[in-house]
N, C-alpha and C positions, 0 to 999 in steps of 0.2 A: 504494498500499501504505498500511497504517494506521501509523503511527510510535505508541512506546509511550507514554501520559503522562507518563512518565518527561520522555520527549524533546522531547515537544510542550509542558511546561513549562518546559524549557530554553531553545527556540528561543523561547518566547514573552516569559521573565521576562531573559534574559542573551542578547539576539540579538548583540551583538557576541562574546562566549564561542564559543556555539554556532559562527558565522562563521569563528571563527578556528579551532574543531575539526573543521569540515567540509573547511576547506582542508587543514589536515593527514591526515583521511582519506583526501581525494582523492587526495593526492601518495605516501600509502601503497600505497591500491588501483593506481596509475600503477606504481610501483615493483617490486609483487610479479609473483611467475613463475606465479604459477600460475595455472591456468583459472578461470573465476568460479563454476563449481557445485562446483569442488574447494573455493576459496577459503572459498565461503558455509560448505561442510559443516566445513571445518576450525574455522570460528567458530563454527558451532554447536556444538562439540565446547567450544570454552575459553569458552563461554556457560554451558554446561551444569555442567564442572568448577568453575566461578568462582561459579554459582548466581546467574548474572546473567539471571533469566528472564523480566524484561520484554522483552525484545530479543530471545527467542526466534521469535516468531511474524512478526514482521518479517525475519527471517534465514530463518525456514524458507519462507515464500513466494518470496521471495528465491532461493533453492535450489531450489526448486521450478520457477521461472520460467527456470532456467536446466537445465532436464532432469533435476533429480534426484527420484530412487525413495522410495518411502515405508521401504523395507528402507535406502535409505540414511540415510535422518534419524537412525533407529533406530541403526543402525551410528557414525552419527557421534557420538552421546550415549551410548552404552556403552562409546566407545571409551576415554574419561575412567575405565573402572572402575577398572584395577590402578591407576593412579596417586592416583585421589581416592576410590574406594570407591563406595560406594552412592550417595552423595548424586548421584549423575547422574541416576539414575530419578525424582528429583523431575521434571524437566525434560520426560521422556517424553510423559506427557497433555499438556501444555502444546503441544509440538512438533505432536502428532500432531494436535490439534483443529487449530490452525493447519493444518495440511495437508490436514486432510480439508475444509477451510472452500473453499467455491467463490469 
């Protein structure tokens, strides 16, 4: 799966930082009690609320690879509506385009 341009640049231009970051990410992943699909859906919700849209395609495809349905992607994004308001709807087209790609 393709990483965002920002993350690719991070890896290329600051490999020591990226390596340290990935080590932390992997340790946090091992500590997480959620199954992979739920973890990805939750992370998609966080990305939408934080407006970190560059990571959405990658994580939507990860969620899909773990069995997430299109409706679950939509629900995970819209989960943030009560707390964050309609800022989350900007993530819908990005996420759904990534989900619909083969």
